[in-house]
N, C-alpha and C positions, 0 to 999 in steps of 0.2 A: 318480309325480306325477300324471298324468292319471287314473289309477284312483281314486286318493284323491278328486280332484274329482268325478268320477262318482258316488262313494258318497256325498258330503257334500250334493249339491244335488238337492232335490225338485223334479219339474216339467220339468227340462231333458231334452232329447232326448240320449241318452248319445253318439250320433254326432256331435253338436255339441260336446259336451264333450271328446270325444276328438280334435277338429280341432286341428292344432298352431298354438300362439299364434304361433310364428314365421310360419307361412304367414298367418295372419290379419293380423298386423301388416305383413307384405311387401305383401299385397294393398292395404291401406290407403295404405301409403307409395307404391306405384307407381302405382295407378289412382284412389286417393281413396276407395275403399269395399271393403267386404267383406259379403257377404250368405249367409244360411243359411235355407233353406225349413223351417218348422215346428221351430225351435229349442226352443220351449215346448210341452209338451203341451197339446192342446186343452181338457182337463178342468182343468189347472191354469189356463189363461186364464179359463175360466169361473168358477173360484173368486176370481180377482183381480177379476172384474166384479162379483161379489156383494158386495164391499166398497165398491163405489162406487154411488151412487144419482144419476145424472144429472139426475132429476126433481126433487130436493130442493135447491133453490137456498138459500144462506144469506141469512137476513133476520133481522137483529137478534138472532142466536143467537150465544151464546158458544161457539164450538166452530170447527173446521176442517171445510170442506166444499167444494162446488161453486159456482163462479161462471160468469157467462154474459157473452159478448160477441159480438152478433149470433148467427151460427148455430153458434158454438163454445162448448163447455161445458168448464170446466177444474176438474180437482181438483189443485191445485198442490202442495199439503202431503200427499203420498200416504204419506210416510214417518211420518206421524202416524196415519194411519187406514186403512193396509192392510199387514198383515203381509206378505202375499205379494210385494207390490211392493217392500217393503223387502228382503226376501230375495233377490229378483231383483238389485236394485241393489247389494247388498253381497255378492252371490255369489262364491265363489272364482274362477269362470270370468271374471267382469267384471274382479275384481282382477288376475288373472294377466295378462289382455290389457293393462291399464293399466301393470303392472310391466314388460311386455315393450316397451311402446311409448314410455313417458316415460323421460327420462333424469334428471330432477329432481323435486322436490316436486309432487305433484297433487292436485288437491281435487275433490270433486263440486260443480259450480258452480250447477246448477238441475236440477229433476226435475218432472215433471208426467204426469198421465193425463189425456187430452183427448178429446173426441168432436166431430167435424166433421159437420154435417148439411146436407142440402138443396143447397147451393150454395157454391163458393168459388172465388176466383181470387187466389192467393197470389203475389206477384211473386218473380222469381229474386233469391237473396241468399246471403250467407255468415253465419255464426254466431260469427265473431271480433270480438265487439263489447264495447267498453267503455262503461259507462253513467255519466252524471252525473243523478241522480234517476231518473227513467223515461225520459230520453231518451239516444239513443247519441251518444257524444261523439266517438269516432274508432274505427277498426278496429286491434286490437292483433295482434301477431306471436307470441304464446305458442302452443305447441302444443297442440291439444286434440282430443278426440273427443266425438261423439255417439252414443248408443246408441239405438236405436229397435226396439221389439217391437210388431208388429201384434197387436191384441186382438180383431179382427174379420177376417173375409174382405175382401180389398182387390181387387175387380175394377175400381172406379172411385176417382178421387182418390188414386192411388198416389203414393209418394215418387218424385221424380225428381232426378237429378244429372247435371251435365256431367263426364263422366270425364276425370280428369286437371286438373281446373280448380284444384285446391289447389296446384297448382305454379306458376300464374301469377296467381292472382286478387288478388295483393297489388299488381300493377300499377293495380288499380282501387280502392284503398283509400280513395279519395276519393269513392266512390260509396256509397250505402246500398242501392240495388237496382239491377237489371239489367231492361231492358225485354225483352218477349217478342220483339220484332222484331231485337234485338240478337243474343240467343241463336240465333232461327231463321236468321238470316243468316250467321252465323259458326260456330255450333257444334252445328247441327241433328244431324249424324251422330255427335257425342258424347254426345248426351242418353241415359242409362240410366233406364228406367222399371221400377219394382219392383212389378209386380201379383204379390202373393203370397198365401198362405193364411194364416188365423189361427195365430199364435203364431211367425210368421217374423221373422228378425232381421236388422237392417241397421246396420253399423258405417260411420261416415264421419268423414273429417277435416273439422273445422269450418270449414277454409278453402276447402272445395269449394262451388261454386255449385250451389244446390238450390232446390227448391220441392216442392209437393204439385200434381200435374197438376190444373187446373181441371175442375169438373164442375158439373152443373145437374140434380138429381134429388130431388124432394120426398120420396121415399120411401126415400133412402139415407143411411147414416152410416157413419163410419170411426172406431174407437176404437184410440187408440195410447199405449203407455207411452214416454216419452222423457226422456232425461236425459244431461247434459253433463258432462265432465270435462275441467278445463284444467290445464296445467302451469305453475302459478303461481310456482314456485321459491322464494326467499327473500324475493322482494318482492311486490308487487301486493296488498298488504293492502286488503280492501274489495271484492276483486273477486269477486262472486258473489251469489246470493240466500240468505236464511237458510233454515236447514234446521230445521224444527220435527219433531221425532222422538219418538214414543211409546216411552218408556223400557221398555215391555213387551217391545218387539221386539228389545231390544239383548242377546239371548242369546248371540250370536256375537261379541260386542264384544272386540276385540283393539286393541293400540297402532296396528296398521296400519289398522284400520277407523275408529278414532277420528280419525286424522289424514287419512283419505280423506274423512270425513264433515265434517271441518272444526272439530272441538272446539278452541275457543279461537282459531280464525281470524276476523278481522274481515270484516264483511260489509255492503256498502253498497247493494246493488241492492234495489229493492222487488220484491215477488212480482209475477211475470208471470202473466197479463195485468192491466193497470190497469182496474178494472172499477167500475160504478156503475149506478145504475137507468137511465142514459142509454145504456149499451151493451147493454141487453137488446132483444131483437125484441118487436115489439107482441104477438105471440102469447103469449111468455112473460110479459110485464107483466100481460096479461089473465088468465093462469093465477095469477099471483101476487095479482092484485086478488081473484080469486075466493076464494084461501085466507085473504086479509085479511079478507074479508067477515064469515066466520064466526067467525074468532078476534077480530075486532074487538068483537062484542058479549059475548064473554066478558071481553075485557079492559076494556071500559067498565063492566060490572057489577062486577068486582073493584075498578076504581078508586073507584067510587060507595060501594061497601062500606067501603073503607079511610077514606074521608073522612067517613063518617057514622058508623060504629061505633066504639065505644072499643077502644083497642088491647088491653086484657085480654079483652075479648070475642072478638077476632080470634084472639088466642092460645089461647082456649078451644076455638074452632072447629077450630083445627090440632091440637090435642091429641086432640079427639074423632075426627078423621078418621085421625089415626095409630092410635088404638086400634082403629077399625074394620078398617083395612087388617091390623093384627096379628091380629085376631080371624078375618078371612077366611083368611089364610094358614095359621093354625093349624087351622081347619076342614078347609081343603084337606088338609093333611098327615094328619090324623086319617081 
């Protein structure tokens, strides 16, 4: 079984694939996490990053792509734009871990590739959230896992988790966040910090209290692939963000993967994060304005032409441009 998984999955460290799924799940059940250094090959991680352009922020473009909120940039719909991210998320090893951990129907609830830059101070929290609109309405008790792969070296801003907190965090389900002082005073000795190399893997119970360690460095960024799987059972319709998937990637589609991805399963949550021009940094807005400045002249010229020239003349220009492009291609082939 494990040999079959090793042969099926490109990019994974064979030693990670040969790790017993029972051991992995037992670690999560007892201490709240499992970690493996270098679970993905460095070259494979580089190939994932080639499929993401964090400098190309969506602006009135009919596509999926990167959005920004302060010093964080997100590719939320990576199942639609990264074949390799899709292959990791639907890999036999991930599905085998889920099958070992869950006792009822489970679904991919959310996924993203994100980059954190310059500074961050994220509060301690859990991820067993039920939403109404974009706001958390309550904490739920569904079993769940989140899978994290470091796509960069992480000497700073590493993931942190309070060991064993998945066993008692339900006592604080009335809280959305935990203060630094509360954790420092009561659980400082239980905090596990995951400073690990690129390609490393961390698996956690969503009920565990966690954060990314605060940092402040203008020249540093951390890039991560993160996805969450919850045991929705036969109820909980609407729990989860929608999955936009490029059908080109579905070469491995099976009934198990279709169910895991949530084909036919109702989803009510908006894509995370909730973004607009107001969530961008001043620097990103200025970069955007620079792009707009040059593109605006072209757009204004085209709009004037459309308003002045007859439609049949515009059609003739389009036909001429098409013929010229065809002639250039034929010349290049010859």
